[in-house]
C-alpha positions in Angstrom: -0.2 0.1 0.1 1.0 3.3 -0.8 0.8 6.0 1.7 0.3 9.8 0.2 -0.1 12.5 2.9 -1.4 15.8 2.5 -0.4 18.6 4.6 -2.6 21.4 4.1 -1.6 25.1 5.9 -5.0 26.7 5.0 -6.1 28.6 7.5 -10.0 29.3 6.6 -12.9 26.9 6.8 -13.8 26.1 4.2 -10.4 26.6 2.5 -9.2 27.0 -1.6 -5.8 25.5 0.3 -6.9 22.5 1.1 -9.5 21.8 -1.8 -6.7 22.4 -3.9 -4.5 19.6 -2.0 -7.6 17.3 -2.4 -7.8 17.5 -6.0 -3.8 17.0 -6.5 -4.1 13.7 -4.7 -6.8 12.5 -6.5 -5.0 13.2 -9.9 -2.1 11.4 -8.4 -4.0 8.4 -7.1 -5.3 7.8 -10.0 -2.3 8.1 -12.2 -0.2 5.6 -9.4 -3.4 3.1 -9.5 -3.4 3.1 -13.5 0.7 2.1 -12.6 -0.7 -0.8 -10.3 -0.1 0.8 -7.1 -2.6 1.0 -4.4 -2.9 4.2 -2.4 -4.3 5.2 0.5 -4.6 8.9 1.6 -4.9 11.0 5.1 -4.5 14.7 5.8 -2.3 17.1 8.2 -4.5 19.9 8.7 -2.3 22.6 10.2 -4.8 25.1 11.3 -5.8 22.6 14.3 -2.1 22.4 15.2 -1.4 25.8 15.2 -1.2 26.1 19.3 0.5 23.2 19.0 3.4 24.2 16.7 3.8 27.6 18.3 4.7 25.6 21.6 6.9 23.4 20.1 8.9 26.5 18.6 8.7 28.2 21.7 10.0 24.9 24.3 11.4 22.3 21.5 8.7 20.2 22.4 5.9 18.5 20.6 2.9 17.9 22.4 1.3 14.3 21.4 -1.3 15.6 19.3 1.7 16.8 17.4 3.8 14.1 17.7 1.1 11.7 15.9 1.2 14.4 13.1 4.8 14.1 12.8 4.7 10.4 12.5 2.3 10.7 10.1 4.4 12.5 7.7 7.5 10.7 8.4 5.8 7.6 8.1 3.9 8.6 4.1 5.4 7.4 0.7 5.0 10.6 -0.9 4.0 13.9 0.4 1.4 16.6 -0.8 2.5 19.9 0.5 0.1 23.2 -0.1 0.4 26.5 1.2 -1.6 29.5 1.1 0.8 32.2 -0.4 1.4 35.8 1.4 3.5 38.0 0.0 4.7 35.6 -2.9 6.1 33.1 0.2 4.4 30.4 2.5 2.0 30.5 5.1 3.8 31.3 8.6 2.0 28.5 10.0 3.2 26.1 6.9 6.6 26.8 7.2 6.3 26.9 11.3 5.1 22.7 10.8 7.9 22.4 8.9 10.5 24.4 11.3 9.5 21.6 14.0 9.1 18.6 12.1 12.1 16.4 12.9 15.5 16.5 11.5 15.5 14.0 8.2 12.0 13.4 8.4 11.4 14.6 4.8 14.8 13.1 3.5 13.9 10.9 0.1 10.4 12.2 0.4 8.8 12.7 -3.2 6.7 15.7 -2.5 4.6 17.6 -4.7 3.6 21.1 -4.3 1.1 23.4 -4.4 -0.2 27.0 -3.3 -2.6 29.2 -3.7 -4.0 32.8 -3.2 -5.7 35.4 -4.4 -3.9 36.5 -7.5 -1.6 35.3 -10.2 1.0 38.2 -8.5 1.8 35.1 -6.0 2.8 32.1 -8.2 6.4 32.3 -8.1 6.0 31.0 -4.2 6.2 27.3 -6.1 9.4 28.1 -7.2 11.0 30.9 -5.1 10.4 29.2 -1.6 8.8 26.3 -1.7 10.8 24.4 -3.9 14.0 25.6 -1.8 12.4 24.6 1.0 12.1 21.0 0.4 15.3 20.9 -1.3 16.6 22.0 1.7 14.7 19.5 4.1 16.1 16.9 1.7 13.1 15.7 -0.3 12.7 15.1 -3.7 10.2 17.8 -5.2 8.1 16.4 -8.1 9.1 18.6 -11.4 5.4 20.3 -11.8 3.9 21.7 -8.8 0.4 23.5 -9.0 -0.5 27.1 -8.1 -4.5 28.5 -8.1 -5.5 31.9 -7.7 -9.2 32.6 -6.5 -10.1 33.2 -10.1 -9.2 29.6 -10.8 -11.4 27.5 -8.8 -14.8 29.5 -11.0 -13.2 29.3 -14.3 -14.6 26.6 -16.8 -12.9 23.7 -17.9 -12.8 25.1 -21.2 -11.4 23.4 -24.8 -10.3 20.0 -24.6 -6.5 21.7 -25.3 -6.9 24.5 -23.3 -3.4 23.2 -20.8 -4.0 26.5 -19.0 -6.5 25.7 -16.8 -6.5 24.1 -13.3 -7.8 21.2 -13.8 -5.2 20.7 -16.6 -2.2 21.7 -14.6 -3.9 19.7 -11.6 -3.6 16.7 -13.9 -0.2 17.4 -15.3 1.1 17.6 -11.8 -0.6 14.4 -10.8 1.3 12.5 -13.0 4.4 13.5 -13.2 4.2 13.4 -9.5 3.1 9.7 -9.4 5.8 8.8 -12.8 8.1 10.2 -9.7 7.2 8.1 -7.1 6.9 5.1 -8.8 10.5 5.7 -10.0 11.9 6.1 -6.6 10.8 2.9 -5.4 10.6 1.9 -1.9 11.4 4.6 0.6 14.1 3.9 3.5 13.1 6.1 6.5 15.7 8.2 8.1 16.2 8.9 11.8 18.8 11.9 12.8 19.0 9.8 16.1 19.6 6.8 14.4 22.1 8.1 12.1 24.1 10.2 15.2 24.0 6.7 17.0 25.2 5.0 14.4 28.4 7.1 13.7 29.1 7.4 17.0 29.3 3.8 17.4 31.9 4.0 14.5 34.0 5.9 16.0 33.8 4.0 19.2 34.8 0.8 17.3 36.8 1.5 14.6 
C-alpha cells in the first residue's frame, strides 16, 4: 500500500488550500493506480495544530497531537504539501510546521507542491519559496507544482486542448508526481537520532 499524506496550511474553513490539496491527491492517486499501485491517503490539517506548533517552537517539545502528525508525515511514501501564499511566500503556519518537524523526516520523500492565493502575482511562490524549502529538507520535489488563484476555482475547464486551466494543470502535476514516486522505489525512512548513534558507534568501534 502506497501511503500519500496531504499537508494543508489553509487558515480558513472552507479552505481553497485544502481543496487544491485534495484535487492534487485525487489526480496523483489516479495515475498511481494506473501504474498498479494501491493508494491510501490521509490529511494533516495545520490549522487545528497552530497552538501546538507555536508551543513546540518556543519550548522545543511537541505534544502528543503534534507528535502524531510528525509520525504521519515521516511514515508516508509521498507528500502533497499546499500552502496559502502571502507576499509571494509560504504561510507562517506552514513554514513553522516544517521548522519543528524532526530532522530527516522528509529525506528522500517525493513531494508534490502547491499553493493558493488571491491573484496570480503570488505564483512565483512555487519556485522561489516552496521548492528551495523542500530541497533543503532533502525531499525529492516533483518537477511540476500547481499555483491556483481565486479565479481559477470558478473558471470553466474550457476546450480540451486548453492547458492553462486548473484542471489541466492539476492533471499534469498528478501524472508527473506519480511517475516520480513510482521511479523512486521503496523509501527507507531515516532518523537523525539513529544516524548519529550509528556514527558514534563507528567512532567508538573503529
